[in-house]
N, C-alpha and C positions, 0 to 999 in steps of 0.2 A: 468759499466755494463748496456748497454742499448739494445743491440741486441744479443740475446743468443740462441744458439742451444743446445739441449740435445739429445745425441746419446747413443747407447748401444744396446746390443742384445735384441730381443723380450723377454719379461719376466723380464728384469732387473729392471723395475720400472721407466722408463723414464717419463711416464705420471704422476705417483704419485709424483715423484721428481719435475716435472714441475709445478704441481698444488701448491705444497708447496712453490716453488720459487716465483710463481705468488703471493701467499698470502703474502709472506715476502717483496716483492719488489714493487708490484702493476703494474708490467709490463704486457702488454696484452699477453694473452696466445693463441697460435695457435697449434692445434693438426693436424699433417699431415694426420692421418687416417680420420679425418673429411673432409679434402679437397679431399681425394682420393676415399673413399668408399661411396656408397649409402646404405640406410637402408635395401634394399633387398639383400645385400651382392654382388652386382655388383659394378664395378668401373666406374668412369667417364672416359672420353677420356683423352688421354695424354695431348692434347691441353688445355682442361678445367682445368686439374690438374695444369699444368704449369702456366696458367693464374691466377688461384687462389693463387698459391705460389708466383708468381711475385707481386701480389697485397699485399700479407702479408709482403714480404721482403722490399717493397718500403716504408713501414711505418717507422716512426722515432724510435720506440722502440717495442720490442717483445721478447717473448720466443717461440721458435718453437721446438716442441717435435716430434721426430721420426727420423728414419734412412733414408729410401728411398735413397739408394746409388746413384741412377742416378741423384739426385738433391742435393746431399750433398755438392758438391763443390760450387754450386750456393748459397746455404745458408751460407756456410763458408766464402765465399768472402764478404758477406754482414754483417756477425756477428763480434762482438768484443770479445765475450766470448763463449767458448765451455765447456760444462760439458759432460764428457764421463763416463758413468757407465760401467766400464770395469770389470765386475764381472765374477766369475767362472761359467762354464756351468751349474753345478748342481743348483746354486742359481737361474739362469734364468729359468731352467726347473721347479723348484719349484714355481717360480713366475707365470709361465703359468698355472700350476695345480691349484694354489690358486685363480686365476681370472676366471676360467671357470664357465660359467653359471650365472655370476654376471653382472648386467648392469654397464656400465662404461661411464663416461661423455666424454671420448676421442674416443669412438667408436659408430657408429650409429646403431649397432645391437649387440645382446648378443651372445657371443661364446657358443657353445653347451657345456653343463656340461660334457658330456662323451668324448669330444674331437674328436669324430668320423669324419673321412674325412680329418684329419689334419696331416696325416703321413709325407707328404712332408714338411710341416711347422715345425714339431717337428725335423725332420732331419736337416733342415736349422739351427735351434737353436743349436742342438747338435754339429754342425760343424762351428758355427759362429766364434768362436775364431780363428780357424785355417784358415778359408777361408776369412773372412771379416776383421779381425784385422790387417793383414799386409797392406791392402789397406787403411784402416783408418789411420794407422801410417804414411804411405807414403804421404797421402793427408795433414795431419796435419803438416808434415815436410816442405811442400811447403809454409806454411803460419806461419812462426815463430813469426810474430808480433801479432798473436792472443793470447789472454789469455786462455790457455787450462788447465782445472782442471780435473784430472783423479781420480776417486774414485775406489778403489779396492774392497770395500764391502759396504753394506748398512750402517754400523755404521759410516764410514767416511762421507758419504753423509748426514746422519742425523745430525752428529756433525756440519758440515758446515751450514746446514739450521738453526740450533740452534743459531749459531753466528749471523745470519741475523735477527732472530726474537728476539734476546736479552734474550732468555731463558738460 
């Protein structure tokens, strides 16, 4: 396990899992949100984002945290291991509610505590399993040589991390 991607619905805890995996393995950690977003909640150009991502995947070892469907195959081609936090919708929605208004090391700005202005984002998460899951499954099926680890709940993911840390 040297080149790892961590995927899942927003709110699933990809960044939390990635930080713990980084602590346990020492692999460099890259958050896609930090490559894509500016602190003023604007985004970088697509070419800048792709340049930053290409630089990250060209390294010898890494953990890359985030979905970004348009670049998932690029990351998957370069990865040897995939962790998919395939959690129920309600778990992900609860994760979104829990992180609101809190600074996060994986995001260059703080999401508003009231969640205002995010109706489209919340709808995206509500429908993630039905709209995005089939595409993820199809993509993973095209790369059977990859080590794919799918967690159905946080307890499975936490138990895996404990095996790495020796707890």
